[in-house]
KOLKESE-708741 format. One record per atom (N, C-alpha, C): x negated, y, z. Coordinates in pm, 1 decimal. Each point is the difference from the previous one (the first is absolute). Example, Ala and Ser with C-alpha at 12.3 -4.5 7.8 and 13.67 -1.06 7.14 Angstrom:
<sites>
{site {-1319.0,-569.0,780.0}},
{site {89.0,119.0,0.0}},
{site {-90.0,120.0,0.0}},
{site {35.0,105.0,-72.0}},
{site {-82.0,119.0,6.0}},
{site {77.0,109.0,73.0}},
</sites>
This chain:
<sites>
{site {-12843.5,-578.1,-7574.9}},
{site {-97.4,-82.4,-66.5}},
{site {-143.0,39.6,39.4}},
{site {-23.9,132.0,9.1}},
{site {-135.3,42.6,36.7}},
{site {-36.4,-49.5,139.9}},
{site {87.1,27.6,98.7}},
{site {-29.8,-35.7,139.2}},
{site {-14.6,-151.0,20.2}},
{site {83.8,-78.2,-65.7}},
{site {3.5,-144.3,24.9}},
{site {-91.7,-82.3,-89.6}},
{site {-33.7,52.2,-117.8}},
{site {-79.8,-79.2,-93.9}},
{site {-132.5,68.1,-33.5}},
{site {8.2,119.4,-56.7}},
{site {-121.1,64.7,-50.8}},
{site {-95.3,44.9,110.1}},
{site {52.0,65.0,103.9}},
{site {-88.7,49.1,106.1}},
{site {-77.8,-113.7,66.2}},
{site {66.1,-110.1,40.3}},
{site {-78.8,-110.7,57.2}},
{site {-103.8,-55.0,-98.3}},
{site {36.7,-6.2,-126.7}},
{site {-94.4,-48.2,-100.9}},
{site {-119.4,94.1,-11.5}},
{site {26.9,130.6,-7.0}},
{site {-108.7,97.4,-12.5}},
{site {-87.6,2.9,125.0}},
{site {60.1,-16.1,117.5}},
{site {-79.0,1.1,123.3}},
{site {-77.8,-129.8,19.2}},
{site {38.5,-104.5,-69.4}},
{site {-76.0,-124.3,0.6}},
{site {-129.7,16.8,-79.9}},
{site {3.3,89.4,-99.7}},
{site {-116.6,26.0,-85.7}},
{site {-90.6,104.0,64.9}},
{site {-122.4,8.6,-50.4}},
{site {-85.9,111.0,41.1}},
{site {64.1,128.0,-52.1}},
{site {-26.0,115.0,62.9}},
{site {59.7,124.8,-47.8}},
{site {-33.6,30.3,-146.3}},
{site {-123.4,-25.8,-39.3}},
{site {-38.3,28.7,-138.2}},
{site {75.3,-90.2,-97.5}},
{site {8.8,-126.9,31.1}},
{site {73.5,-92.5,-87.2}},
{site {148.1,37.2,-3.8}},
{site {55.6,40.7,112.7}},
{site {140.5,40.7,5.3}},
{site {25.0,121.8,-89.1}},
{site {-94.1,93.4,-3.2}},
{site {10.4,119.3,-85.0}},
{site {14.5,-42.1,-146.2}},
{site {-91.5,-85.4,-44.8}},
{site {3.5,-43.8,-139.6}},
{site {121.8,-88.0,-28.1}},
{site {36.4,-86.2,93.7}},
{site {116.0,-87.5,-18.9}},
{site {129.1,81.1,-9.5}},
{site {13.3,101.8,84.1}},
{site {120.6,83.4,-2.4}},
{site {14.7,69.6,-134.9}},
{site {-109.9,53.6,-51.7}},
{site {9.1,68.1,-128.7}},
{site {22.0,-99.4,-113.5}},
{site {-65.4,-114.6,5.7}},
{site {23.7,-101.7,-103.0}},
{site {146.7,-42.9,0.2}},
{site {57.4,-14.6,118.0}},
{site {140.5,-37.9,12.9}},
{site {91.2,109.6,-55.2}},
{site {-32.9,126.1,28.7}},
{site {81.4,110.0,-51.2}},
{site {-9.4,8.2,-152.3}},
{site {-120.4,-17.7,-54.5}},
{site {-16.4,0.6,-145.7}},
{site {84.8,-110.9,-61.5}},
{site {-5.8,-118.0,58.1}},
{site {79.1,-112.7,-48.8}},
{site {149.7,31.9,7.1}},
{site {44.1,53.6,111.9}},
{site {141.9,34.9,16.2}},
{site {42.5,106.1,-101.1}},
{site {-89.5,95.4,-29.3}},
{site {34.8,108.3,-92.5}},
{site {18.6,-50.5,-142.4}},
{site {-47.2,-120.0,-29.1}},
{site {15.3,-58.0,-134.0}},
{site {130.1,-79.3,-15.3}},
{site {72.6,-17.3,108.9}},
{site {129.7,-68.2,-6.8}},
{site {98.5,94.5,-68.4}},
{site {71.6,-49.5,-101.3}},
{site {94.1,88.2,-70.2}},
{site {93.0,72.6,97.1}},
{site {9.1,130.2,-18.5}},
{site {88.0,83.0,81.2}},
{site {-66.5,63.5,120.8}},
{site {-107.3,-57.7,50.2}},
{site {-64.1,54.0,120.7}},
{site {-62.5,136.4,-28.1}},
{site {-76.4,11.8,-108.8}},
{site {-61.2,129.3,-34.3}},
{site {106.6,105.6,-24.4}},
{site {106.0,-38.0,-70.8}},
{site {109.7,93.3,-26.4}},
{site {58.8,50.3,131.4}},
{site {24.0,-91.1,94.4}},
{site {59.5,37.4,128.5}},
{site {-90.8,97.0,75.6}},
{site {-130.3,-29.6,5.9}},
{site {-93.5,89.1,69.3}},
{site {-4.1,137.6,-66.2}},
{site {-8.9,3.1,-134.0}},
{site {-4.3,129.9,-69.3}},
{site {125.8,80.9,28.8}},
{site {114.3,-66.6,1.2}},
{site {127.2,67.9,28.2}},
{site {0.4,58.6,141.2}},
{site {-41.0,-78.8,100.7}},
{site {-3.4,47.5,138.8}},
{site {-97.8,115.8,15.8}},
{site {-116.7,-12.4,-60.9}},
{site {-101.8,104.8,10.7}},
{site {50.0,128.7,-64.4}},
{site {64.2,-12.2,-116.6}},
{site {53.7,118.7,-66.9}},
{site {100.8,70.9,90.0}},
{site {85.5,-76.5,66.7}},
{site {98.9,58.9,91.3}},
{site {-68.4,68.5,118.2}},
{site {-98.7,-65.6,58.7}},
{site {-68.4,55.9,117.3}},
{site {-85.0,121.8,-34.6}},
{site {-54.1,4.1,-121.7}},
{site {-86.2,111.2,-39.4}},
{site {77.7,121.1,-50.5}},
{site {129.3,-15.9,-19.9}},
{site {80.3,109.5,-52.6}},
{site {-13.1,123.8,88.6}},
{site {-44.3,110.4,-60.0}},
{site {-17.0,125.0,73.3}},
{site {-128.7,9.1,80.4}},
{site {-86.2,-99.2,-7.5}},
{site {-124.2,-1.8,78.3}},
{site {-122.7,42.2,-81.5}},
{site {17.2,29.3,-128.1}},
{site {-112.4,30.5,-86.8}},
{site {-76.9,122.5,48.3}},
{site {-131.4,-4.6,-16.8}},
{site {-86.5,114.1,31.3}},
{site {-101.9,15.2,-112.0}},
{site {-47.8,123.3,-16.8}},
{site {-105.4,26.3,-97.7}},
{site {-117.6,62.9,72.6}},
{site {-118.0,-55.8,-21.8}},
{site {-123.0,49.5,61.9}},
{site {-107.3,5.5,-107.7}},
{site {-60.3,115.6,-16.1}},
{site {-108.9,18.7,-96.5}},
{site {39.4,-48.9,-139.8}},
{site {124.4,22.7,-36.9}},
{site {46.9,-38.8,-132.1}},
{site {38.8,-146.4,-13.6}},
{site {-18.1,-77.7,104.4}},
{site {40.1,-141.0,-2.2}},
{site {136.9,-15.3,65.0}},
{site {86.4,-77.5,-63.6}},
{site {133.9,-23.5,53.9}},
{site {3.5,-136.1,68.9}},
{site {42.3,2.8,126.5}},
{site {10.0,-120.1,81.4}},
{site {147.0,-26.6,30.1}},
{site {43.2,-126.5,-3.5}},
{site {140.6,-28.9,30.4}},
{site {35.8,24.0,146.1}},
{site {-99.7,-1.7,89.6}},
{site {20.7,30.1,141.4}},
{site {-135.2,28.5,64.0}},
{site {-0.6,32.8,128.2}},
{site {-122.2,40.9,70.5}},
{site {-79.0,-114.9,61.5}},
{site {51.6,-121.3,-5.8}},
{site {-64.3,-112.9,68.7}},
{site {-81.6,-82.6,-99.0}},
{site {-130.1,-7.4,25.8}},
{site {-87.7,-77.9,-86.8}},
{site {-66.9,-113.2,74.9}},
{site {-59.6,-89.1,-75.5}},
{site {-75.3,-111.7,56.7}},
{site {-148.1,31.2,-14.2}},
{site {-68.8,9.8,112.9}},
{site {-141.3,36.7,0.5}},
{site {-87.9,-113.2,-51.7}},
{site {-121.9,36.4,-35.4}},
{site {-98.4,-97.2,-47.3}},
{site {-24.4,-106.6,105.8}},
{site {-41.0,-116.4,-46.8}},
{site {-31.9,-110.7,88.6}},
{site {100.1,-113.4,-8.9}},
{site {121.5,29.1,-40.6}},
{site {101.4,-105.2,-10.4}},
{site {-15.9,-76.7,-131.1}},
{site {-12.5,73.0,-109.5}},
{site {-19.6,-60.6,-132.3}},
{site {-134.1,47.4,-53.9}},
{site {-104.7,-65.0,43.4}},
{site {-135.6,43.9,-32.7}},
{site {-32.5,-11.6,-148.3}},
{site {62.1,-94.4,-70.2}},
{site {-36.9,-29.5,-138.3}},
{site {108.3,33.0,-102.5}},
{site {101.8,74.8,39.5}},
{site {110.7,36.9,-89.7}},
{site {72.1,-123.6,-54.7}},
{site {6.6,-105.8,79.6}},
{site {63.6,-125.1,-42.8}},
{site {151.2,1.2,16.4}},
{site {51.5,82.4,89.7}},
{site {140.6,-10.2,37.6}},
{site {80.6,125.1,-35.5}},
{site {-45.5,77.5,-97.4}},
{site {67.9,126.3,-30.3}},
{site {145.4,-20.6,-41.8}},
{site {27.2,-101.1,-80.6}},
{site {138.6,-24.6,-42.9}},
{site {90.1,-26.7,120.0}},
{site {-45.9,-86.0,89.4}},
{site {80.5,-34.3,118.1}},
{site {11.1,118.7,94.8}},
{site {-110.4,71.2,22.2}},
{site {3.5,114.0,92.4}},
{site {89.9,111.4,-52.0}},
{site {7.9,15.0,-131.8}},
{site {89.3,100.9,-57.7}},
{site {145.2,-28.6,38.0}},
{site {34.6,-126.4,15.5}},
{site {137.1,-37.5,36.9}},
{site {34.9,39.8,142.8}},
{site {-101.2,20.5,85.0}},
{site {25.7,32.1,140.9}},
{site {29.7,147.8,23.1}},
{site {-16.2,82.4,-103.4}},
{site {44.7,137.8,9.5}},
{site {-98.8,101.2,53.2}},
{site {-126.8,-33.1,3.2}},
{site {-98.6,97.9,46.1}},
{site {-5.6,118.6,-95.2}},
{site {-25.8,118.0,55.0}},
{site {-16.7,119.0,-81.9}},
{site {-127.4,-5.4,-81.7}},
{site {-98.6,-69.4,50.6}},
{site {-124.9,-25.2,-71.9}},
{site {-67.2,-120.8,62.8}},
{site {-93.1,-57.5,-72.3}},
{site {-80.5,-111.3,49.8}},
{site {-145.6,35.1,-25.1}},
{site {-80.5,-10.7,103.3}},
{site {-144.0,23.9,-14.0}},
{site {-70.1,-135.4,1.4}},
{site {-76.0,-26.6,-105.7}},
{site {-72.9,-126.6,-6.3}},
{site {-139.4,17.7,58.3}},
{site {-63.3,-112.9,27.7}},
{site {-138.5,4.6,44.9}},
{site {-12.1,-34.0,146.4}},
{site {-116.8,14.1,43.1}},
{site {-115.1,65.8,-57.6}},
{site {-59.3,-86.6,-111.3}},
{site {-23.9,64.4,-116.5}},
{site {-60.1,-64.9,-115.5}},
{site {-144.6,46.9,-8.7}},
{site {-89.9,-93.7,-24.3}},
{site {-142.2,31.2,-16.1}},
{site {-42.0,-33.9,-143.1}},
{site {-112.6,56.7,-46.3}},
{site {-42.5,-28.6,-137.8}},
{site {-13.5,-149.7,-29.6}},
{site {-53.7,-73.6,95.4}},
{site {-15.7,-145.6,-15.4}},
{site {79.5,-70.6,110.2}},
{site {30.7,-125.9,-23.7}},
{site {72.6,-79.7,99.6}},
{site {-79.8,-8.6,129.7}},
{site {72.0,1.2,111.3}},
{site {-61.8,-16.1,132.0}},
{site {85.5,-95.6,82.3}},
{site {-65.2,-73.3,90.0}},
{site {73.5,-96.4,82.4}},
{site {54.8,61.1,128.5}},
{site {-43.4,119.5,36.6}},
{site {48.6,63.0,122.5}},
{site {-68.4,-55.3,122.6}},
{site {58.6,25.5,115.1}},
{site {-57.0,-45.9,126.8}},
{site {23.7,-149.6,18.4}},
{site {-80.2,-63.4,87.5}},
{site {20.4,-143.1,26.8}},
{site {135.1,-25.0,67.9}},
{site {55.2,-118.2,-24.9}},
{site {126.5,-39.8,63.4}},
{site {-29.7,-57.8,137.2}},
{site {92.5,13.7,94.9}},
{site {128.1,71.1,-9.9}},
{site {-21.3,151.1,2.1}},
{site {85.6,69.4,-72.5}},
{site {-14.2,144.9,-13.7}},
{site {134.2,73.0,5.7}},
{site {105.9,-74.7,23.8}},
{site {133.2,56.2,18.1}},
{site {57.5,-65.9,124.9}},
{site {48.2,81.9,94.3}},
{site {39.9,-51.9,130.8}},
{site {138.7,50.7,37.4}},
{site {83.5,-88.7,52.5}},
{site {132.8,39.3,47.7}},
{site {-12.1,62.4,138.5}},
{site {71.4,108.5,20.4}},
{site {15.6,62.1,131.3}},
{site {146.2,-23.5,38.2}},
{site {28.2,-117.8,48.9}},
{site {138.2,-44.7,20.4}},
{site {76.8,94.2,91.8}},
{site {-58.2,38.0,113.4}},
{site {70.5,88.2,94.3}},
{site {29.6,136.2,-60.7}},
{site {-87.2,47.0,-86.6}},
{site {18.6,129.9,-65.1}},
{site {77.9,-11.3,-130.6}},
{site {30.2,-123.0,-40.9}},
{site {65.8,-25.4,-128.1}},
{site {-77.3,64.4,-113.9}},
{site {-130.4,-19.1,3.2}},
{site {-86.5,59.4,-100.9}},
{site {-106.8,-96.8,-46.8}},
{site {-84.6,52.7,-85.5}},
{site {-109.9,-76.9,-57.0}},
{site {-124.6,86.2,2.9}},
{site {-112.7,-59.6,32.5}},
{site {-129.3,67.3,-3.4}},
{site {-71.3,-47.1,-125.8}},
{site {-34.4,94.8,-86.1}},
{site {-60.0,-29.9,-129.6}},
{site {-148.8,33.0,3.8}},
{site {-83.0,-102.3,-14.4}},
{site {-145.4,17.6,-13.1}},
{site {-48.0,-73.6,-124.6}},
{site {80.2,8.8,-104.7}},
{site {-29.2,-78.6,-119.6}},
{site {-118.6,53.4,-79.0}},
{site {-22.1,129.5,4.6}},
{site {-107.8,56.8,-80.4}},
{site {47.2,23.7,-142.5}},
{site {-93.3,1.8,-91.7}},
{site {31.5,31.7,-139.8}},
{site {9.6,-125.7,-85.9}},
{site {65.1,-104.9,49.2}},
{site {17.7,-118.6,-83.6}},
{site {89.5,35.7,-118.2}},
{site {-52.3,-17.5,-120.5}},
{site {76.4,28.8,-120.7}},
{site {-69.0,-63.5,-119.8}},
{site {73.5,-8.6,-110.5}},
{site {-51.3,-64.4,-121.2}},
{site {-82.1,93.8,-87.0}},
{site {-6.7,126.7,35.6}},
{site {-77.5,95.3,-78.7}},
{site {87.0,83.8,-92.4}},
{site {-64.2,96.9,-62.7}},
{site {67.9,101.1,-80.3}},
{site {66.6,-55.3,-125.9}},
{site {-68.9,-84.7,-75.2}},
{site {51.9,-45.4,-129.6}},
{site {134.0,-73.4,13.5}},
{site {13.9,-98.6,89.7}},
{site {131.6,-64.8,13.1}},
{site {109.4,95.9,48.5}},
{site {-35.1,92.5,88.7}},
{site {100.1,95.2,50.1}},
{site {50.3,89.7,-112.5}},
{site {-91.0,50.4,-82.4}},
{site {39.7,86.6,-112.1}},
{site {87.8,-77.2,-98.0}},
{site {-34.7,-125.7,-26.8}},
{site {80.8,-82.5,-91.2}},
{site {143.5,-13.1,50.7}},
{site {17.8,-8.2,130.0}},
{site {135.3,-9.3,56.6}},
{site {68.9,136.5,2.2}},
{site {-76.5,104.7,24.2}},
{site {59.1,134.3,7.1}},
{site {63.9,41.8,-131.7}},
{site {-58.8,-38.0,-111.5}},
{site {57.2,40.6,-128.8}},
{site {135.7,-65.7,-23.7}},
{site {31.5,-105.1,74.7}},
{site {129.2,-68.7,-12.2}},
{site {93.9,33.8,115.2}},
{site {-28.9,105.1,74.8}},
{site {81.6,32.5,117.6}},
{site {142.9,34.9,-41.8}},
{site {92.8,-17.2,91.8}},
{site {139.7,30.8,-31.3}},
{site {17.8,147.9,-35.1}},
{site {82.6,24.4,-98.6}},
{site {27.9,136.8,-41.8}},
{site {61.5,78.3,115.4}},
{site {-49.7,120.6,21.4}},
{site {53.3,86.9,104.2}},
{site {-63.0,-18.1,136.5}},
{site {-79.2,-105.3,19.2}},
{site {-65.3,-21.1,128.9}},
{site {-124.0,88.3,9.6}},
{site {-3.0,87.3,99.4}},
{site {-117.2,84.3,23.5}},
{site {-102.2,-84.3,75.6}},
{site {-120.2,-11.6,-57.0}},
{site {-105.1,-82.4,59.6}},
{site {-122.1,86.2,25.8}},
{site {-49.7,-7.0,122.6}},
{site {-125.6,64.5,35.8}},
{site {-105.6,-106.9,17.8}},
{site {-123.4,42.4,4.6}},
{site {-108.2,-95.9,16.6}},
{site {-96.0,42.6,108.5}},
{site {-45.7,-96.0,77.2}},
{site {-101.5,22.4,101.3}},
{site {-126.2,-67.1,-51.6}},
{site {-107.3,77.1,-12.8}},
{site {-122.8,-48.1,-62.6}},
{site {-111.2,-4.5,102.9}},
{site {-76.3,-107.9,-0.5}},
{site {-112.8,-16.0,91.7}},
{site {-123.9,-43.3,-75.9}},
{site {-107.9,-19.6,75.9}},
{site {-122.3,-46.0,-67.3}},
{site {-45.5,-134.1,52.5}},
</sites>
């Protein structure tokens, strides 16, 4: 399904739009009865025996998601289903910022990568904090702060 449907659709979009569309689609899918349960079950199996403790914090595994993917803490529920050991939000700034001018995200097709020049586009501290207080239980969240 990914190769034949989703990938062509995402490559038809700008990279930035594809980023948001992919997460919106995953959030929508995670709300289908049974999907969240299935992901939690798979993640629990994969994380078995992978736990680590660092500076008094317990992580389910060593692999985390760095800042820049979820700048505004909008997708914590969905990202928790993917099994990351931690999720770092941000960069969050005291006030909302629009970031760099578009286009600011570029596909490197031959390298199978993406070049990110988005800057500090975010909704600001207050909306991020409001979402953080509702984060999934057990999800370790770090924050990247800018000015």
